[in-house]
N, CA and C atoms as a LAMMPS dump frame, in Angstrom:
ITEM: TIMESTEP
0
ITEM: NUMBER OF ATOMS
351
ITEM: BOX BOUNDS ff ff ff
-5.0000000000000000e+02 5.0000000000000000e+02
-5.0000000000000000e+02 5.0000000000000000e+02
-5.0000000000000000e+02 5.0000000000000000e+02
ITEM: ATOMS id mol type element x y z
1 1 1 N -296.144 -75.004 -331.799
2 1 2 C -296.975 -74.622 -330.687
3 1 3 C -297.256 -75.868 -329.861
4 2 1 N -297.095 -75.715 -328.572
5 2 2 C -297.369 -76.822 -327.661
6 2 3 C -298.505 -76.409 -326.735
7 3 1 N -299.532 -77.253 -326.647
8 3 2 C -300.655 -77.016 -325.757
9 3 3 C -300.67 -78.085 -324.68
10 4 1 N -300.898 -77.653 -323.432
11 4 2 C -300.949 -78.577 -322.304
12 4 3 C -302.181 -78.277 -321.472
13 5 1 N -302.963 -79.301 -321.184
14 5 2 C -304.12 -79.152 -320.308
15 5 3 C -303.604 -79.086 -318.873
16 6 1 N -303.756 -77.934 -318.246
17 6 2 C -303.26 -77.717 -316.881
18 6 3 C -304.287 -78.178 -315.852
19 7 1 N -305.542 -77.794 -316.074
20 7 2 C -306.598 -78.239 -315.159
21 7 3 C -307.907 -78.364 -315.911
22 8 1 N -308.733 -79.25 -315.414
23 8 2 C -310.036 -79.525 -316.016
24 8 3 C -311.04 -79.61 -314.881
25 9 1 N -311.534 -78.452 -314.466
26 9 2 C -312.49 -78.394 -313.362
27 9 3 C -313.892 -78.22 -313.924
28 10 1 N -314.874 -78.33 -313.065
29 10 2 C -316.258 -78.141 -313.48
30 10 3 C -316.419 -76.719 -314.012
31 11 1 N -316.816 -76.613 -315.256
32 11 2 C -317.069 -75.312 -315.858
33 11 3 C -315.848 -74.541 -316.314
34 12 1 N -314.651 -75.104 -316.163
35 12 2 C -313.438 -74.347 -316.482
36 12 3 C -312.301 -75.265 -316.907
37 13 1 N -311.577 -74.857 -317.936
38 13 2 C -310.364 -75.555 -318.371
39 13 3 C -309.239 -74.545 -318.47
40 14 1 N -308.056 -74.937 -318.002
41 14 2 C -306.871 -74.1 -318.147
42 14 3 C -305.906 -74.791 -319.096
43 15 1 N -305.503 -74.055 -320.116
44 15 2 C -304.598 -74.567 -321.132
45 15 3 C -303.362 -73.671 -321.165
46 16 1 N -302.186 -74.273 -321.155
47 16 2 C -300.941 -73.53 -321.315
48 16 3 C -300.476 -73.669 -322.758
49 17 1 N -300.073 -72.558 -323.336
50 17 2 C -299.569 -72.529 -324.707
51 17 3 C -298.108 -72.117 -324.65
52 18 1 N -297.249 -72.809 -325.386
53 18 2 C -295.817 -72.491 -325.364
54 18 3 C -295.247 -72.521 -326.773
55 19 1 N -294.176 -71.772 -326.949
56 19 2 C -293.46 -71.78 -328.218
57 19 3 C -294.02 -70.797 -329.222
58 20 1 N -293.838 -71.125 -330.491
59 20 2 C -294.313 -70.29 -331.587
60 20 3 C -295.758 -70.653 -331.89
61 21 1 N -296.648 -69.668 -331.829
62 21 2 C -298.056 -69.927 -332.136
63 21 3 C -298.234 -69.811 -333.637
64 22 1 N -298.407 -70.957 -334.238
65 22 2 C -298.619 -71.062 -335.67
66 22 3 C -299.534 -72.25 -335.909
67 23 1 N -300.32 -72.183 -336.949
68 23 2 C -301.255 -73.281 -337.22
69 23 3 C -301.53 -73.325 -338.712
70 24 1 N -301.398 -74.497 -339.279
71 24 2 C -301.657 -74.697 -340.698
72 24 3 C -302.804 -75.686 -340.824
73 25 1 N -304.057 -75.167 -340.937
74 25 2 C -305.229 -76.051 -340.913
75 25 3 C -305.264 -77.083 -342.038
76 26 1 N -304.597 -76.829 -343.143
77 26 2 C -304.615 -77.812 -344.23
78 26 3 C -303.698 -79.001 -343.947
79 27 1 N -302.821 -78.875 -342.965
80 27 2 C -301.898 -79.956 -342.627
81 27 3 C -302.281 -80.697 -341.344
82 28 1 N -302.827 -79.996 -340.386
83 28 2 C -303.099 -80.592 -339.079
84 28 3 C -304.517 -80.247 -338.626
85 29 1 N -305.08 -81.078 -337.769
86 29 2 C -306.345 -80.706 -337.149
87 29 3 C -306.041 -79.722 -336.022
88 30 1 N -307.065 -79.07 -335.527
89 30 2 C -306.881 -78.063 -334.489
90 30 3 C -306.504 -78.739 -333.174
91 31 1 N -305.321 -78.47 -332.654
92 31 2 C -304.88 -79.139 -331.423
93 31 3 C -305.704 -78.762 -330.195
94 32 1 N -306.225 -77.54 -330.147
95 32 2 C -307.018 -77.143 -328.989
96 32 3 C -308.364 -77.869 -328.978
97 33 1 N -308.986 -77.995 -330.134
98 33 2 C -310.263 -78.717 -330.201
99 33 3 C -310.063 -80.189 -329.885
100 34 1 N -308.932 -80.755 -330.287
101 34 2 C -308.637 -82.146 -329.926
102 34 3 C -308.462 -82.275 -328.416
103 35 1 N -307.787 -81.312 -327.814
104 35 2 C -307.513 -81.335 -326.385
105 35 3 C -308.791 -81.131 -325.571
106 36 1 N -309.653 -80.21 -326.01
107 36 2 C -310.848 -79.877 -325.242
108 36 3 C -312.057 -80.734 -325.571
109 37 1 N -312.191 -81.159 -326.805
110 37 2 C -313.366 -81.937 -327.191
111 37 3 C -314.645 -81.169 -326.942
112 38 1 N -315.546 -81.743 -326.182
113 38 2 C -316.85 -81.128 -325.895
114 38 3 C -316.768 -80.036 -324.833
115 39 1 N -315.594 -79.781 -324.304
116 39 2 C -315.462 -78.797 -323.225
117 39 3 C -315.361 -77.365 -323.73
118 40 1 N -315.616 -77.122 -325.007
119 40 2 C -315.577 -75.762 -325.551
120 40 3 C -316.637 -74.867 -324.925
121 41 1 N -317.664 -75.458 -324.326
122 41 2 C -318.746 -74.674 -323.734
123 41 3 C -318.397 -74.143 -322.342
124 42 1 N -317.202 -74.362 -321.913
125 42 2 C -316.767 -73.906 -320.587
126 42 3 C -316.011 -72.586 -320.687
127 43 1 N -315.587 -72.102 -319.529
128 43 2 C -314.63 -71.012 -319.479
129 43 3 C -313.281 -71.623 -319.837
130 44 1 N -312.662 -71.133 -320.894
131 44 2 C -311.364 -71.641 -321.333
132 44 3 C -310.332 -70.559 -321.062
133 45 1 N -309.427 -70.856 -320.131
134 45 2 C -308.347 -69.93 -319.781
135 45 3 C -307.107 -70.361 -320.555
136 46 1 N -306.718 -69.563 -321.532
137 46 2 C -305.586 -69.883 -322.381
138 46 3 C -304.386 -69.062 -321.923
139 47 1 N -303.455 -69.719 -321.225
140 47 2 C -302.269 -69.061 -320.695
141 47 3 C -301.214 -68.966 -321.79
142 48 1 N -300.854 -67.736 -322.143
143 48 2 C -299.902 -67.493 -323.226
144 48 3 C -298.532 -67.061 -322.719
145 49 1 N -298.266 -67.193 -321.441
146 49 2 C -297.022 -66.694 -320.848
147 49 3 C -295.767 -67.239 -321.523
148 50 1 N -295.793 -68.482 -321.986
149 50 2 C -294.598 -69.105 -322.573
150 50 3 C -294.561 -69.009 -324.099
151 51 1 N -295.417 -68.18 -324.676
152 51 2 C -295.412 -67.992 -326.133
153 51 3 C -294.234 -67.095 -326.504
154 52 1 N -293.477 -67.525 -327.503
155 52 2 C -292.291 -66.76 -327.926
156 52 3 C -292.532 -65.934 -329.176
157 53 1 N -293.496 -66.35 -330.018
158 53 2 C -293.829 -65.578 -331.214
159 53 3 C -295.177 -66.041 -331.741
160 54 1 N -295.743 -65.232 -332.628
161 54 2 C -297.011 -65.576 -333.265
162 54 3 C -296.954 -65.073 -334.701
163 55 1 N -297.477 -65.873 -335.626
164 55 2 C -297.522 -65.434 -337.022
165 55 3 C -298.976 -65.282 -337.442
166 56 1 N -299.208 -64.975 -338.718
167 56 2 C -300.573 -64.729 -339.184
168 56 3 C -301.461 -65.959 -339.041
169 57 1 N -300.895 -67.152 -339.218
170 57 2 C -301.707 -68.356 -339.041
171 57 3 C -302.054 -68.557 -337.562
172 58 1 N -301.182 -68.124 -336.658
173 58 2 C -301.469 -68.181 -335.231
174 58 3 C -302.567 -67.205 -334.835
175 59 1 N -302.553 -66.018 -335.458
176 59 2 C -303.627 -65.041 -335.23
177 59 3 C -304.952 -65.625 -335.722
178 60 1 N -304.917 -66.218 -336.904
179 60 2 C -306.129 -66.843 -337.458
180 60 3 C -306.613 -67.959 -336.525
181 61 1 N -305.678 -68.74 -335.976
182 61 2 C -306.038 -69.799 -335.043
183 61 3 C -306.718 -69.226 -333.794
184 62 1 N -306.179 -68.133 -333.246
185 62 2 C -306.807 -67.499 -332.08
186 62 3 C -308.229 -67.035 -332.41
187 63 1 N -308.408 -66.451 -333.598
188 63 2 C -309.729 -65.972 -333.997
189 63 3 C -310.724 -67.118 -334.171
190 64 1 N -310.299 -68.197 -334.821
191 64 2 C -311.216 -69.325 -335.018
192 64 3 C -311.486 -70.056 -333.703
193 65 1 N -310.501 -70.084 -332.817
194 65 2 C -310.697 -70.67 -331.486
195 65 3 C -311.72 -69.855 -330.707
196 66 1 N -311.57 -68.534 -330.736
197 66 2 C -312.515 -67.642 -330.068
198 66 3 C -313.923 -67.871 -330.61
199 67 1 N -314.043 -67.966 -331.92
200 67 2 C -315.35 -68.164 -332.55
201 67 3 C -315.955 -69.516 -332.156
202 68 1 N -315.164 -70.574 -332.173
203 68 2 C -315.669 -71.909 -331.832
204 68 3 C -316.149 -71.961 -330.385
205 69 1 N -315.391 -71.361 -329.485
206 69 2 C -315.779 -71.348 -328.066
207 69 3 C -317.044 -70.522 -327.885
208 70 1 N -317.118 -69.376 -328.558
209 70 2 C -318.304 -68.527 -328.475
210 70 3 C -319.541 -69.268 -329.007
211 71 1 N -319.404 -69.956 -330.137
212 71 2 C -320.524 -70.694 -330.717
213 71 3 C -320.985 -71.84 -329.814
214 72 1 N -320.073 -72.367 -329.008
215 72 2 C -320.422 -73.435 -328.059
216 72 3 C -320.934 -72.86 -326.736
217 73 1 N -321.109 -71.533 -326.682
218 73 2 C -321.577 -70.818 -325.493
219 73 3 C -320.563 -70.866 -324.36
220 74 1 N -319.297 -70.97 -324.719
221 74 2 C -318.225 -70.898 -323.737
222 74 3 C -317.64 -69.501 -323.729
223 75 1 N -316.545 -69.348 -323.003
224 75 2 C -315.887 -68.044 -322.903
225 75 3 C -314.387 -68.261 -322.924
226 76 1 N -313.7 -67.533 -323.785
227 76 2 C -312.246 -67.608 -323.89
228 76 3 C -311.638 -66.401 -323.219
229 77 1 N -310.661 -66.645 -322.33
230 77 2 C -309.896 -65.566 -321.712
231 77 3 C -308.422 -65.854 -321.975
232 78 1 N -307.739 -64.888 -322.581
233 78 2 C -306.296 -64.993 -322.794
234 78 3 C -305.609 -64.472 -321.545
235 79 1 N -304.736 -65.289 -320.993
236 79 2 C -304.073 -64.953 -319.735
237 79 3 C -302.581 -64.782 -319.952
238 80 1 N -301.983 -63.827 -319.252
239 80 2 C -300.531 -63.567 -319.307
240 80 3 C -300.062 -63.423 -320.754
241 81 1 N -300.685 -62.502 -321.46
242 81 2 C -300.399 -62.306 -322.877
243 81 3 C -299.048 -61.613 -323.031
244 82 1 N -298.1 -62.235 -323.756
245 82 2 C -296.776 -61.64 -323.913
246 82 3 C -296.802 -60.467 -324.9
247 83 1 N -295.805 -59.599 -324.821
248 83 2 C -295.755 -58.419 -325.694
249 83 3 C -295.842 -58.732 -327.19
250 84 1 N -295.274 -59.841 -327.639
251 84 2 C -295.32 -60.157 -329.076
252 84 3 C -296.743 -60.406 -329.553
253 85 1 N -297.57 -61.029 -328.718
254 85 2 C -298.966 -61.29 -329.082
255 85 3 C -299.778 -59.999 -328.992
256 86 1 N -299.547 -59.22 -327.952
257 86 2 C -300.235 -57.935 -327.814
258 86 3 C -299.944 -57.058 -329.029
259 87 1 N -298.681 -56.964 -329.406
260 87 2 C -298.294 -56.128 -330.545
261 87 3 C -298.962 -56.587 -331.839
262 88 1 N -298.977 -57.887 -332.078
263 88 2 C -299.586 -58.419 -333.302
264 88 3 C -301.085 -58.15 -333.326
265 89 1 N -301.767 -58.398 -332.219
266 89 2 C -303.211 -58.172 -332.17
267 89 3 C -303.545 -56.689 -332.295
268 90 1 N -302.751 -55.828 -331.684
269 90 2 C -302.995 -54.38 -331.802
270 90 3 C -302.707 -53.881 -333.212
271 91 1 N -301.654 -54.381 -333.819
272 91 2 C -301.304 -53.977 -335.179
273 91 3 C -302.449 -54.288 -336.147
274 92 1 N -303.102 -55.408 -335.931
275 92 2 C -304.205 -55.833 -336.792
276 92 3 C -305.567 -55.337 -336.305
277 93 1 N -305.552 -54.513 -335.273
278 93 2 C -306.773 -53.952 -334.689
279 93 3 C -307.723 -55.052 -334.198
280 94 1 N -307.157 -56.113 -333.619
281 94 2 C -307.94 -57.245 -333.12
282 94 3 C -307.912 -57.357 -331.591
283 95 1 N -307.096 -56.562 -330.942
284 95 2 C -306.908 -56.652 -329.49
285 95 3 C -308.241 -56.559 -328.749
286 96 1 N -309.112 -55.673 -329.192
287 96 2 C -310.378 -55.451 -328.479
288 96 3 C -311.345 -56.63 -328.591
289 97 1 N -311.101 -57.572 -329.481
290 97 2 C -311.98 -58.738 -329.619
291 97 3 C -311.8 -59.754 -328.501
292 98 1 N -310.674 -59.692 -327.809
293 98 2 C -310.335 -60.723 -326.827
294 98 3 C -310.469 -60.214 -325.401
295 99 1 N -310.945 -61.097 -324.54
296 99 2 C -310.931 -60.838 -323.108
297 99 3 C -309.57 -61.299 -322.603
298 100 1 N -308.901 -60.438 -321.855
299 100 2 C -307.563 -60.76 -321.358
300 100 3 C -307.497 -60.551 -319.854
301 101 1 N -306.53 -61.202 -319.237
302 101 2 C -306.316 -61.065 -317.799
303 101 3 C -304.854 -61.343 -317.491
304 102 1 N -304.365 -60.676 -316.448
305 102 2 C -302.968 -60.862 -316.043
306 102 3 C -302.771 -62.057 -315.133
307 103 1 N -303.797 -62.401 -314.35
308 103 2 C -303.649 -63.494 -313.39
309 103 3 C -304.91 -64.349 -313.358
310 104 1 N -304.839 -65.441 -312.637
311 104 2 C -305.931 -66.41 -312.597
312 104 3 C -307.205 -65.825 -312.002
313 105 1 N -307.078 -65.047 -310.948
314 105 2 C -308.264 -64.465 -310.312
315 105 3 C -309.017 -63.536 -311.241
316 106 1 N -308.297 -62.67 -311.917
317 106 2 C -308.973 -61.747 -312.837
318 106 3 C -309.416 -62.458 -314.114
319 107 1 N -308.808 -63.585 -314.455
320 107 2 C -309.253 -64.361 -315.616
321 107 3 C -310.617 -64.985 -315.345
322 108 1 N -310.829 -65.398 -314.121
323 108 2 C -312.11 -66.017 -313.768
324 108 3 C -313.221 -64.987 -313.634
325 109 1 N -312.878 -63.794 -313.188
326 109 2 C -313.86 -62.725 -312.975
327 109 3 C -313.319 -61.42 -313.529
328 110 1 N -313.295 -61.268 -314.846
329 110 2 C -312.705 -60.057 -315.413
330 110 3 C -313.51 -58.811 -315.044
331 111 1 N -312.798 -57.771 -314.684
332 111 2 C -313.417 -56.464 -314.415
333 111 3 C -313.404 -55.701 -315.721
334 112 1 N -314.142 -54.595 -315.785
335 112 2 C -314.143 -53.823 -317.031
336 112 3 C -312.742 -53.421 -317.501
337 113 1 N -311.799 -53.222 -316.585
338 113 2 C -310.435 -52.846 -316.978
339 113 3 C -309.733 -53.968 -317.727
340 114 1 N -309.938 -55.227 -317.31
341 114 2 C -309.287 -56.347 -317.944
342 114 3 C -310.083 -56.912 -319.118
343 115 1 N -311.367 -56.63 -319.166
344 115 2 C -312.211 -57.211 -320.192
345 115 3 C -312.185 -56.346 -321.439
346 116 1 N -311.823 -56.93 -322.562
347 116 2 C -311.715 -56.199 -323.825
348 116 3 C -312.631 -56.841 -324.855
349 117 1 N -313.928 -56.796 -324.608
350 117 2 C -314.871 -57.419 -325.541
351 117 3 C -315.646 -56.351 -326.262
């Protein structure tokens, strides 16, 4: 999994995620927390457009990331979610836990149709 900080504006961070979403916490520290540091309290837009696959450790990573951002009083929005991630989250009945958006405008201001909280 490759994470890239796309923008760091006041109150908002955009992160691009690419490749296979997998995370082994016993081997590595959390790359998103390293990238964001104290910025977890912001709106975090996680662009998943370039994700090619996700495994159970990647699902666990998304859940713990969501929890960490929520505990810091931030907000996580998954943007441009590919079919492989949608399928995995729906299969595990986790899709409704995440706020999602198709584009940047709706990610910043999700409407009830795009918001799945």
